[in-house]
N, C-alpha and C positions, 0 to 999 in steps of 0.2 A: 257714831260709837260715843256714850255719853260716859265719862269719866265724873266721877264726884259731883253727880245732879247738874253737869252742864256739858255741853258737850266739847268734844276732845278737839286740839288743835287739827288732826287730820280731817276731824269732821268738817271743820270750817274750810278745809282746803288750803290750812298753812303749812308750809313745808320749810326746810331749812336745806341747803346744799353748801358743803364746806369746800372751798375748791384749793386748799391749802398752798398758795402761793403760786407761783409758775407763772404762765402766761395771762395778763391783765386783761386781754378781750377777752379769754374764757367764759367768765361770768356774763357778759352780756351777751355771745353766741346763745347761751341756754336761756336767758332773760328772754329774748328775741323771741324764741321757738315757743315759751310759754306764754306771751303776749299775744302770739297769732292765734292761739287756741283761744285766746278770752279769758285768762286771768289777770288778774292785777298781779304785777312783778313789781318788788324793792329790792334792789343790792345796798348791802351796807360792807364797806372795803376799807379796808387799811388805805391809806393816805401817804405811806413811805415811799412812794414811787408813781410816778408821774402816768394819770390814768390817760388811757387814749382818748384822746378828744374828739374823732369821730363818732368811737363805738359810744362813747358818752352823748353825745347830740342825737346821732340814731334813737339810743334806749328812749332818752326824756321824749322825743319828739312820738316815739310808740305808745307812750302813757307811762312809761316807768317812773320810778323814784328813786333816786340814790343818795344814798346816807355815806358820810366816810367820815374818820375823825376829825380831820384836819390836822393842822400844824405839823404836814409831814409824819405822823404818828401810826406805826404799826398797831397790833391790838397790845402787844406785849407792853412799846412803852406809852400807850395812853393808861393801862393799869398803874403800872410803878409811878405816872406821872399824878396820877388822880388818888393813889391811895395812900392812909397816913403811914409815915414811919415804921408804928407797930405791926402794921399789916404785911409790908415789905420786908421787916423782920423775920416775921414768922413765915413768908414765903422763902425766903432764903433758907432758914432754919430747916424747913420740910424736904427743901431741894436737897439740901447736904444730908 
């Protein structure tokens, strides 16, 4: 599939799965399955709750890459920490 003169994300086999919280091991289970099929897999997670150490170690030993916000941040905390005050005001005005 080609869009705008270049291959789309789907054509490059790039995908996104949103696990929307819950079980911290769930993304690692899916990633492990994809790794076993030969896909290169990365996980980008919030870091507001501890990650399961064994799942992280196993995932990395399978060749997976793990990215997280750090500083104990969720995505919401990371956005509000990094955004200038004017952006925060705009977000809050939009929400109200």
